[in-house]
N, C-alpha and C positions, 0 to 999 in steps of 0.2 A: 504493499500500501504505499509505502515511502521508499525513497532512495537515500543512500548515504552521498556525501560529498565525494566526488571521486576523485583519487590522488593522482592526478595527471594534470597537465598543463591545460586548462580549460578557458572558454569564453563562453560565460553562460548569460546570453542576452535574452531578455525578455521584454517584448515590446508593452507598452502600456494596455494596449487594446486587449491583452490576453487577461489581463487583471480585471478590466472592466466586465469582461465578459463573464469572470467568475463572480464578480460582486453585484454588477447591475444587469442583469438577465431578463428585462422587460422594459417596453416602452412606457412612457407615462403620459398624463394630460396635466392640465395647469390646475387642476382641482386641488384644493386644500385638503390633506387627510391627516390624520393620526392614528397611531397605535397605542395600547397600554399592554406592557409586559410586567408579570410579575417576577419580582426578584426576593429571596428570603432575608436579606441582610444589606444595610448601607455599606457602601465602599469604606475602607480606611482610609484611603489618599488617593486623590489623583495625582499627587506626585511622583513621576516614575522611580524616581530614586529612592522613595520611602516605601511604596505599597508591596506588600507581600501577600495580599488576601485576593484568590481567584475570584471572588464577588467583584473585586475593582476591574481585573483583567476582561472580565467578560463584557462590561459596559464600556471600557475605555478603548477596546478595539475599533470602535465606532468613531472615536474622537481622535485617536492619534493614530500616527504611522511611522514607521522606522525606514531604513534604506530598503529593505525589504519585508514580507510578509507571507503568511502561511495561507495555503489554500484549503479546501475540503479534503482533498486527498493526500493531505501530506507533504506537499512539496512547497518549494520556495521559489516566490516570483518577485520581481522588482516592484518597489511601492515608490518611495523618491528618487530611488535610483532607477533610471530606465533599465540599465544592464550592467555587468560587473565584470574584471576578467582576475584572473589567478596566474601568478606567474608560475615557472617552473619549478621553483623551490618552494611553493606551497606555503609561502610566509609573507606575500605581497598581495594584497586584494584593493584592486582598483575600482571604485564605483562611480558612476558617471550619472551626475545629478540630472532630474528632468526640472523644467520649471512649475513650480508648486507654490501656492500661498497658503501662508497661517491663517486660522479663522479671525485674526486681528487686523489681516488686509496685507500683511507686511511679506515680501517676498522670502522665500526659503533660501538662504545663504550658506555657502560652505562652512562659515565661521559659525553658524548655528549646528550644524551638524557636529563638527568638531567638538563644539562644547558640550553637547547632549552626550557622546560617545564617553568623552574624557572625564565627565560628571558619574556616567553608569559605570566606569572601571574604577572610580575612587574609592576606596574603602572609608574613607572619612565621611563620604557622603552616600554612598549608595548601599541599600541592604542588599543589592545582588552584585555588590562587585568583583565577587569571588569567580562569576562565569566569565569575566573579561579578562583575566589575570594574565593571558596567554599574549593580550595585545601588548607590544612593546611601544609603539607609537600611532598617533593619527594626526593627520595634516591635508591641509587643501592644497591643490594645486589647478587654478582656475576652476573649472566645473567639476571637478574630479576631487573625489574623497579616496585617500590612501590609508589603509590601516595595515600595518607591520606587524607581523607578529614574531614573539620570540622564538618560536619553534613551530612545525605543523600542527594544526589544530583543527580535528575535523568539524566539531561541531557548531564552529563558528557562524557560518552561514545560518543554522536553525536557531542559535541564541540571539541572534539580531533581530528576529522575528518577534521577540518578547516585548512585554511592557516597558521593562526596565532597560530597552534600547531604543525606544522610539525618539524622535526629534521634536524639538519645541526653541521658541524662541529664546536667543542667548539672553536678552534682557527680561524674560520671564519673571513674574513674582507672584506667589500665593498660588501655585499650580496645584496645591493640596485640594483647594475648594474651587478653582477656576482654571479648569485645564483649557489649554490652548495649543490646539494640534492642526492637522490637516487632512484629517479625515472625512468621510461622506457626511459626518453630522458634526455639527458644533455645539459646545456645552450652553445650556441656557440659564438653568437654575437646580439647585439641590436644597431641598428641604429634609433635613435628618429625620429619619423614620417615617417619611412620606412618600416623596418620589424625586428622581433625579429626571430633568426635561432636558432633552435635545431637539435640535432643529437641523432641517435639510440645510447642507453648505452647497449653495448653488456654484461657486467657483472653485470646485472640486477639480483636481489636474485632469482627470479622465474625461472629463466633458458631458459626463452623464451624470444624472440625477436621481436618487431613489424615490422610490413609489411614494412613500408617506413622508410628509412635510414635519410633523411633530412625533417624537416620540417620549412617552412616559413609562420610566423603569420605576413599578410601584412597589414599595418596600412592603412586604407582606409576609411575615415571619411565621404566620399562624396557616397550615396547609387546609384546614377546614375553609378558611376564609376564602382562600385562593379557590379553590374548586367551587365554591357558592358563586365566587364573581365571574369564573368565567362560563357558569351556566346561566347565568343571569345576565353577560352581557357588558359586565362593569370592565373587565379586562378580556383580551383578544388572544393573549400567548403565554403557555406556561412552560420555558425551557425545561425545566427537570420536574418531573413530577414524581413526589414518593410512591413507591409501586403499591403500597397498601392503599391508595386511594384512586388505582386504575379502574376498580369496577363500577367508579362512580361516575366516570366520563367515558369509557369505551362504549357503551350503547346509546349514548346521548347522539341523536341524528345531528344535531348542530355542530356536533365538535369532530375532530379526528386526531389520531395518537399515532404517532410514529416512534418506532423504537430501533435503538442503535447501539454499537458500543461505545461507551462514554470513554474507553482509555483512560479511568481513574484504578488509582489503586486503594482500595480500601484497607486500612491497616490498624490491627491492635498495636499502638506504639509500646515499647517497653524502656522505662528509663534504665537505661544500661550502666548509668551511673550511681543508682540508688544501693545502699549498703545491702540490701538483700537480693535486688534484681540483679546485681553485677555478678552472681554466681549463675554460670552457664548452665546448671542443672537446674537451676530454678525456672529460669526463662525457658528453657526446653520442655521442662513439666507443663508449664502455661501452655506453650504451643500443641502439646500432643493430648491436652484436655479439651481443644476447641474442635467442634464438630459443625465445619462449614456448610455442609448442607442443610443442616438445622437453622443455621442461621440465614442463609440465602432463602429458604423457603418461610421462615418465621418473620424475618424483617424487611425481605424484599420480594416476597409471595413468587418466588420462583424466578424473579428478572435480573440474573446475575450470573456471570461466569466464575467459578470457584478459583483462587490463584494460590500459588505458594511460594512465589518470588515477587520480587519489588518491581517487575512490570508486568504490562497487561498483556493479554492475548492479541489486543489489538496492534501489537508490535511483535509480528509473526517471525519476523527475520531474527530478531533479538531474544525474544520470549523461551526461558527455560520451561518447557512441558514436561519434565522428568523430574521433578522434584517432591511428587506426593509422598512417596516412601522415605524422604530423608527423617521426617519428624510425623509419622502417622497419627490419626486420631486414636488414641490409645489410652484412657482414663487410667486403668491399672500401671501402666507404664509410666503414666505422669506422677501417679503417688508415690512409686516407688523411686523416681527421681528425688523427690521432694523429701522423702525419707533419708536418702543419701547423702543431700545437702542438710540434713540435720532439722527438717521443718514437718511436723504434724499436723500444725493448726496455725495456719498463716493468715494475716490481715492487710488487707492491700485497698488502694482507694483508685476508683476509676473516674477521671474528670470528663463529661461528655458535653458537646457544645449544642447547646439548645436550638440554634438556628438550624441545625440537620436533623431532622428526625431518624433518618436512615442510620446515622451513627448512633444516636440515643438507643434505638431498639438493638442495634447490633450489641452495644454494651451491655444494655441489659439481659439478653441472652448470654453473653458470654459472662458475665457476672453469676448466672445461675449455673453455667457449666463448670466455672470455676470451683463453686462451692459443692460440687460432687467429688471434687480430689481433695477437699479440706482446704481449700482457698476461699476465705470470706472476702467478697468485695464489697466496701462502702460504695456506693453511687453517689457522684455529685454531677448535678447538671448546672452548667454554668452558661452566662451570656457570651455571644460569639467574640465580643471586644477583650473580654477577660480572658477567655481561651487562648486567643491570640498572643496578648501581653504575658500572663503568666506561665501557660505551657508551651508555647512555640518559640517566645523570645527568651523567656527566663528559665525554661526548661523545668519549672518546679511542679513537678508532677510524679506520679508512681506508674499508671496506666492511662491510657487515653484511646478514644478511637477515631480517626479523623480519613478524609480522601486525600490522598496526593495526586495532583491534576497531572494530566497526560501532558506530555512535551513531544518535539519532532526528534528527538535524538537520545538514545540510551544514557549518553553520559550525562544529561542533563538531570535525568531522573534518578540515576545511580550515584552522582559525586555526592549527594546530600548526606550520605553514609560515611563520607571521608572524615576522619578523626578531627581533622583542622579545619572543615567546612562550617561556617557560622549558621548554616541551616539545618546541622545535624541534631535536630533537636531531642532524637533518640540516644545522643550521646555513644552511638556506637564506635567502637575502636579495635580496628584489626589490620595490623600492618600490611600482610598479604593482599587484604582488600584494597587499602589504600594504593599499592603499589600496582595491582591490577588496573585500576581507575587511571593512574598516571599513563599506563601503558596504550589504553584504549584509545587515547586522543590522536595519537603519531603513527598508525599503521594501517595497513591497507584493509578494506572491508571485510575480507572473509576472516582476517586475523581478529578485528573488534568482534564479531561474532562470537567467537569462541572465548575471548578474554571475558566478554560481558556474560556470557552463561557462567563461567567459573566462578565469577562475582557474585552470581545470583545465588551459586551455591552453598557460598561463605553465608551470605546475608540469611539464607535459611536455616543453615545449621547453627550458627551461631545466635539466632534471634535477636537480629535487630528489633524485631517486631514480628508479629502474627499477620502475615498476609491472607487476607479474608476472601474477598471477590473484586471484580469488577462488574460494577451495578449497569444494567441498561439505563441507557439516557430515554428516557419517556417524555417527547415533547407533544403539548397537546396545544391545538390552535383551532379557532373557529374554522368552519367547513369551507369558508370562502377564501381564506389565506392559502396563499402558495409560495413557494421558493426557498422554503427553511432548508438551511445547511447544516448539516452535521459535521464539526470539525474533529480532528483528534487533538486539538487543545481546547482550552475554556474559554469561548467565545460566545457572543450573540450575534451574529453578522444581520442587522437589521436592514440594510442596503440590498439585502438580497430578497427580501420580503414584499409581496404585491398580492392584489386583488384582480380576478378575473372583473371583467367588465359586465 
């Protein structure tokens, strides 16, 4: 479904019209139109250097653009760069800028691009700087942007598609609340806990214009309210419906449901630095007490693919599909491991993010499963902002359930478990794993596959966490809405949506 950057001297040219075909696939009239889309939580920040939440990236996809962007089939195409070249050393990337304007009317300049990328790779500024440490230098040469790498780094193009690498005006201020980009929609208003409003950007470089003039992302954390709202016409689209609400919409003639792989790894994250959980036998006991089938049918109504790896089966080239027997479901063996570790009655706490019912329900089932092997689990359901700050950023937790969003390259997903990685909120530490991830960015495609499969074996056996499932993405729209694009990354592509006349 997706291809790797080929390690050869290449010229990867992509005409702007191709992007136009993927994101603007219909004609429009001059009628004013609006669409309301339900999302479960507010963005954390629209500042690309600060944001870590997938909830932000899915909205920001419509506002910001980088030099390149992803397509629904997982490829990389030009955005603000019309095309690019890679030299024979595989360390010099030359991007050719197209003429484009920011939402404030200012021309995108090479200085804007250099500033944005340099900020993205600055650890003192950017939350995602670790992804861009392969970059040695960035500079402009007329209408070209040159990125020089310290050594070959295969994931670069894929990582330039992410929110952390988008382009914004050099003199921009207050992007956290008032983003300024070049995308098909521009920011209008954000009322916390209510909505984010965007409006069509008529001066987009593609010369195309989306069908919908105004877009409202309605903040609706309660799924019952979301379902009632789409059935009564208050909202038009639910990007990701929890599976246990599927029966309420699938028989409604006014609605349609689309199902596709989400490319998301649901994980029972285990704090490997915790005094009890740093014992691998305890982590393995937890893994062997988990019955994934029960979770998938109990929490996701069967709408998910079970996994034993840090990657999703949506990445078939790299996904390791032979890990089920490494630590299979075996409660008796789990109890034996706990006994060997010196525990007969263990008490732990699991923090669950309230904004995501699937993770809450998964955590509740896991707590019950662990109780069967002598682990008493206290359940704490916490607000999403608290989860991000305390669990994700401060790593102050014992167990938690979350979903790690899909990326276009396996390195970007698996590197979060490197011991020195700031996003390594599981505190996983394995020198062999670290070395494999380092090797994986500088070799040919076939070798990368073997390296990342070995890395997945280590993650599973040493239990960075217990990988549960890749849930199905269930998208619900009104019957007259067309053009929904399912991406292997976490975005809502509003510009592709339209109605039949």
